[in-house]
Every structure is written in C-alpha cells, then in structure tokens.
Residue, then its C-alpha position, 0 to 999 in steps of 0.5 A: x333215856x328213850x328206848x327205840x320202842x319209845x321213838x315213833x317211826x317217821x311215818x307215824x310222826x308225819x301222820x301225827x304232825x298232819x293231824x295236829x295241823x288239821x286240828x289247829x287249822x280248824x281252830x285258826x279259821x274259827x278265830x279269824x272268822x270271829x275277828x272283830x276288826x281287820x286282819x293284817x298279814x305279812x310275808x317273807x320269802x327267802x332261799x338258803x345258800x343251798x337254794x332251799x326255798x322258804x316262806x313265812x306268813x304271819x297274821x295279827x288280829x283282835 
C-alpha cells in the first residue's frame, strides 16, 4: 500500500509525463527519418456524449 508521501503531486506527475513525452518525441522523429519506405498515417476524430473532443493518430513504417 502506498503512503501519501509516495504518491507524486499532480504538478510533479504532469512534469514527469511531459518530460517522458519530450524524450519519446525525439526518438520518434529519429525513427521516422530513418524509415526505409513510405510512412502511412491514419486518423480518427470523435466526441463523447459529453462533447469532449478526441483525436487519435497512428503511423506505420518499416
């Protein structure tokens, strides 16, 4: 069981998520630039019953 001290504050958790994304984004750009063929993208846009908007993007490459 976690104690309150072991659970990061929401601002720290937000910072950690953005730091992880920044690192992943650099790696993703490198992988896409090194792709030996074409890159295929798909996208889907929808909204929930509560009118929250969502966007999903996927990419496939070799």
